[in-house]
C-alpha atoms as one frame of an Amber mdcrd trajectory, in Angstrom:
protein
 112.853  34.570 139.564 111.480  31.044 139.376 109.120  30.145 142.241 110.856
  28.189 144.990 109.440  25.788 147.513 110.290  25.515 151.188 112.815  22.691
 150.674 114.579  24.549 147.836 114.884  27.671 149.965 116.189  25.862 153.043
 118.730  23.875 150.967 120.094  27.053 149.354 121.641  28.615 152.487 125.425
  28.747 152.373 126.456  30.776 155.424 124.639  28.941 158.208 124.347  25.368
 159.432 121.736  22.980 158.046 120.051  23.045 161.454 119.812  26.836 161.370
 118.379  26.658 157.836 115.745  24.149 158.994 114.693  26.405 161.890 114.509
  29.764 160.113 111.081  31.301 159.572 110.092  31.406 155.898 107.652  33.922
 154.406 104.106  32.741 155.134 102.652  32.899 151.645 105.343  31.522 149.303
 102.858  30.539 146.597 101.337  34.037 146.540 104.576  36.007 146.208 105.021
  38.098 143.025 107.764  35.773 141.696 107.798  37.417 138.247 108.777  40.716
 139.888 111.488  39.262 142.140 115.142  39.172 141.190 115.765  37.851 144.675
 113.580  36.749 147.546 114.300  38.774 150.655 112.494  38.862 153.982 112.927
  39.806 157.619 112.067  37.403 160.432 109.069  38.840 162.323 110.047  36.838
 165.420 113.642  38.089 165.369 113.761  41.639 163.953 117.569  41.607 163.769
 117.521  38.739 161.209 116.967  38.829 157.487 117.304  36.340 154.663 118.027
  36.610 150.960 117.732  33.886 148.290 118.734  34.346 144.651 120.419  32.712
 141.678 124.176  33.138 141.842 126.812  31.348 139.814 124.155  29.091 138.266
 122.510  27.876 141.466 120.121  28.997 144.187 122.027  30.677 146.997 120.590
  31.798 150.303 122.356  33.942 152.879 121.439  34.902 156.403 121.741  38.558
 157.354 121.972  40.313 160.705 121.078  43.889 161.536 122.780  45.584 164.472
 120.682  46.490 167.474 120.488  50.250 167.252 118.602  53.093 168.788 116.137
  55.437 167.107 117.097  56.893 163.745 116.503  60.360 162.439 113.362  60.873
 160.359 114.825  64.051 158.853 117.666  62.262 157.030 117.345  60.187 153.899
 119.379  57.019 153.478 120.106  55.232 150.213 120.028  51.474 149.629 123.332
  50.278 148.159 121.572  47.561 146.126 118.685  49.352 144.396 119.540  53.014
 145.097 116.115  53.703 146.612 116.025  56.528 149.122 114.255  55.963 152.425
 113.636  58.194 155.430 114.607  57.111 158.942 115.001  53.380 159.394 114.058
  52.372 155.823 117.641  51.266 155.166 119.576  48.976 157.508 123.169  47.867
 157.726 122.813  44.129 157.087 125.803  41.876 157.656 126.275  38.402 156.205
 128.660  35.870 157.664 131.237  34.883 155.053 131.214  31.361 153.640 133.740
  28.752 154.758 136.550  29.002 157.273 136.518  32.788 157.161 132.879  32.861
 158.253 133.475  30.289 160.992 136.122  32.666 162.343 133.459  35.367 162.588
 134.231  37.398 159.475 131.296  39.215 157.900 130.561  41.556 155.032 127.882
  44.228 155.245 125.881  46.580 153.083 123.211  49.210 153.561 120.089  47.579
 152.107 116.352  48.329 152.127 115.270  47.221 155.602 112.380  45.157 154.203
 114.607  43.578 151.495 112.068  44.499 148.796 114.566  46.103 146.392 113.167
  44.472 143.204 109.701  45.811 144.002 111.014  49.346 144.594 112.930  49.350
 141.302 109.888  48.132 139.373 107.609  50.688 141.047 105.472  47.946 142.664
 106.280  49.312 146.102 106.943  52.913 147.087 109.340  54.328 149.614 107.935
  56.542 152.348 109.582  59.423 150.491 107.178  61.575 148.536 108.781  60.538
 145.242 111.628  58.416 143.943 114.792  60.181 142.863 114.682  60.936 139.162
 117.121  58.920 137.123 117.783  58.798 133.409 118.151  55.001 133.554 115.346
  52.747 132.352 113.807  50.176 134.690 115.798  47.448 132.923 119.043  49.385
 133.447 118.212  49.947 137.141 117.461  46.219 137.513 120.812  45.391 135.893
 122.560  47.800 138.294 120.778  46.229 141.272 121.777  42.747 140.069 125.407
  43.849 139.637 125.411  45.342 143.154 123.907  42.126 144.556 126.439  39.960
 142.696 129.256  42.144 144.051 127.939  41.696 147.597 127.587  37.929 147.142
 131.114  37.766 145.709 132.371  39.274 148.966 130.366  36.738 150.994 132.030
  33.901 149.032 135.534  35.442 149.020 138.048  33.720 151.261
């Protein structure tokens, strides 16, 4: 992913108002992020743990979406959950149901689309082995890293297609 500045990130959001985009908390160290290892920039808001944000290239332009996680109680640490984007397994609360408001009139009516995604939104780093799940080891797959990245991108594009669908 090409490095993005604060203005580029704020201007990319499609499922919130411009005022909301101006007020959202960006990652602190944008210049220091591992941009070469990111297929999308994802982060959670430390001041509002139920909010997350994702910015990526989609349909030839930068697109940002706001995400919400439901307020939920404690999760089991004996069960493993799987991210629907990168297929990384996590124990306990390592995967969250994140919902994005749809774009346009449908979103203004309150319609959302959700997916179970790595709670820290670091899918590209998990796929590349730059970050490890709290599991002892990653599930063994016969796919190469490039094939897993392509699968993650296809899953992300599918999710974004649902956000844009009327």
